[in-house]
Every structure is written in structure tokens, then in C-alpha cells.
C-alpha positions in Angstrom: 0.0 0.0 0.0 1.4 3.4 -1.0 1.1 6.2 1.6 0.9 9.8 0.5 2.9 12.4 2.5 1.6 15.7 3.7 2.7 17.3 0.4 0.8 14.7 -1.6 3.9 12.7 -2.8 3.5 8.9 -2.7 6.4 7.1 -1.1 6.8 3.3 -1.2 6.5 1.3 2.0 9.8 0.7 3.8 9.0 -2.9 4.4 8.5 -3.7 0.7 10.5 -6.8 -0.1 13.6 -6.4 -2.3 13.6 -7.7 -5.9 15.2 -11.0 -6.4 18.9 -10.5 -7.5 21.6 -13.0 -8.3 24.0 -11.3 -5.9 22.3 -10.9 -2.5 21.5 -7.3 -1.5 22.6 -8.2 2.1 26.2 -7.6 1.0 25.6 -3.9 0.7 23.6 -3.9 3.9 26.3 -5.7 5.9 29.1 -3.5 4.4 27.1 -0.4 5.5 26.8 -1.8 9.0 30.5 -2.6 9.2 31.6 0.8 7.8 29.3 2.7 10.1 30.5 0.7 13.1 34.1 1.4 12.2 33.4 5.1 11.8 31.6 5.2 15.1 34.5 3.4 16.9 37.2 5.4 15.4 35.5 8.7 16.1 34.6 7.6 19.7 38.2 6.5 20.3 39.5 9.8 19.0 37.1 11.7 21.3 38.2 9.7 24.3 41.9 10.2 23.5 41.4 14.0 23.0 39.4 14.3 26.2 41.9 12.5 28.4 45.2 13.4 26.8 44.7 16.7 24.8 46.1 14.8 21.8 44.4 13.1 18.9 45.0 10.1 16.7 46.5 11.6 13.5 45.2 8.9 11.3 41.5 9.1 12.3 40.5 12.0 10.1 42.1 10.6 6.9 40.7 7.1 7.6 37.3 8.5 8.4 37.1 10.4 5.1 38.1 7.3 3.3 35.4 5.3 5.1 32.7 7.9 4.3 33.6 7.7 0.6 33.3 3.9 0.8 30.0 4.3 2.6 28.6 6.6 0.0 29.6 4.2 -2.8 28.2 1.1 -1.0 25.0 3.0 -0.3 24.9 4.1 -3.9 25.2 0.4 -4.9 22.3 -0.5 -2.6 20.2 2.4 -4.0 20.8 1.3 -7.6 20.0 -2.3 -6.8 16.8 -1.4 -5.1 15.9 1.1 -7.8 15.8 3.8 -5.2 18.4 6.2 -6.6 17.7 9.8 -7.3 15.5 10.5 -10.3 12.8 13.0 -11.3 9.7 11.2 -10.1 7.4 13.4 -12.1 8.8 11.8 -15.3 9.9 8.4 -14.0 6.6 7.5 -12.2 4.0 8.9 -14.6 2.7 7.8 -17.9 1.9 4.3 -19.2 3.6 1.2 -17.8 5.6 0.8 -21.0 6.9 4.4 -20.7 7.8 3.8 -17.0 9.6 0.6 -17.9 11.6 2.2 -20.7 12.6 5.1 -18.6 13.6 2.8 -15.8 15.7 0.8 -18.2 17.2 4.0 -19.7 18.1 5.3 -16.3 19.7 1.9 -15.3 21.7 1.9 -18.6 22.9 5.5 -18.0 24.0 4.6 -14.4 25.8 1.6 -15.9 27.6 3.7 -18.5 28.6 6.3 -15.9 30.0 3.9 -13.3 31.7 1.6 -15.9 33.5 4.7 -17.2 34.4 5.6 -13.7 35.8 2.1 -13.0 37.9 2.2 -16.2 39.2 5.7 -15.5 39.9 5.1 -11.9 42.0 2.1 -12.7 44.3 4.6 -14.4 44.3 6.7 -11.2 45.3 3.6 -9.1 48.0 2.8 -11.6 49.4 6.3 -11.4 49.4 6.2 -7.6 51.4 3.0 -7.7 53.7 4.1 -10.4 54.6 7.4 -8.9 54.7 6.2 -5.3 52.0 8.7 -4.1 51.5 8.8 -0.4 48.5 10.0 1.6 48.9 13.6 2.9 48.0 12.8 6.5 49.9 9.7 7.6 52.0 8.9 4.5 50.6 5.4 3.6 50.6 4.5 -0.1 47.7 6.4 -1.7 46.6 3.4 -3.7 45.4 1.8 -0.5 42.6 4.2 -0.7 42.1 4.6 -4.4 42.0 0.9 -5.2 38.4 0.8 -3.9 37.1 3.3 -6.4 37.2 0.9 -9.4 36.1 -2.0 -7.3 33.0 -0.2 -5.9 32.3 1.5 -9.3 32.3 -1.9 -10.9 29.8 -3.1 -8.2 27.5 -0.2 -8.9 27.7 -0.8 -12.7 26.9 -4.4 -12.1 23.9 -3.6 -10.0 22.7 -1.1 -12.6 23.1 -3.8 -15.3 21.1 -6.2 -13.2 18.3 -3.6 -12.8 18.4 -3.0 -16.6 17.8 -6.8 -17.3 15.3 -7.2 -14.5 13.2 -4.3 -15.8 13.4 -5.8 -19.3 11.9 -9.1 -18.1 9.2 -7.5 -16.1 5.8 -7.5 -17.7 
């Protein structure tokens, strides 16, 4: 059952079951939980150390930024897989079922193209970080430790978008 908001927009139920996917959507859910827990623990430890010693862990800010980027990409993958990504609902949810289906497939295809391109281009970024020996500005670890996750997670999002594209094509 769809519930209208006070502005008249119709939002889907939160307890709606996920579409069947070959790769379980629980992967993104658990990665989100793990990354959020790491962020909370790191931040809490830094607050305690600052409170009791007037010092801070130097690595926490850099690692927290990295974890927030990972979190946004993992959440983006989950949003694409659940077909809950940002779109203009006036166009996406109006019109005939055939129009909605073709717009959903077009959107999934464009997300696939964007993140496939990001994956390919970010491999070059990782290679440059390795080749030139780039180190992170805060703690001096190899930069590729952080950038290697961009092509991996971009590929995951592209794969999820491709899955949505094919599932929308099979749907009546």
C-alpha cells in the first residue's frame, strides 16, 4: 500500500521486499553496518583520547574520510540495486507502464555507463598512484590503499545497474 505524504507525494513502503537479485543485497547492507561501526568506533576512540590526553590520533581524520567515501559508494550500490536512486519522479513514475519501464531501463543503462566509465578511468588513477609512489597527505601510507576501492565499488554499482536493466526488461 502506498502512503501519501503531507505534500501529496507517494512514497513506497519501507517494508516492501527487495527484488530477487543474483548477488544478495545483504552484501551492501552488511558492508554499510561494518563501515558505520568502524566510523563510530574510530570517532569515539579519538574523542576519548582527546578528552583524556589533549592529543588526537593523527590517522583518524584521513581514515574517516576514506570510510565515508566507501560508505557513499556502498549505499549508492544498494540504492541502484533497489531502484531507489535519485530520479525525477514526475517523469519516472508517470505515464503508461511501457513508458515507465523504458525510462527505468534507460536510467539503469545510464548509471551503468557512468560507473563503468568511472571504473575504467579510476584504474588509471590507481596505476598512477602505484607508479609514482604517491602517499597520503596525513599519515603517509601509499595512496593506492585508498584509491583501489574506487574501481572495485564503481564496478559493483555498474553491475547492480546492469542487473536492474535486465530485470526491468523481463518485467511485464
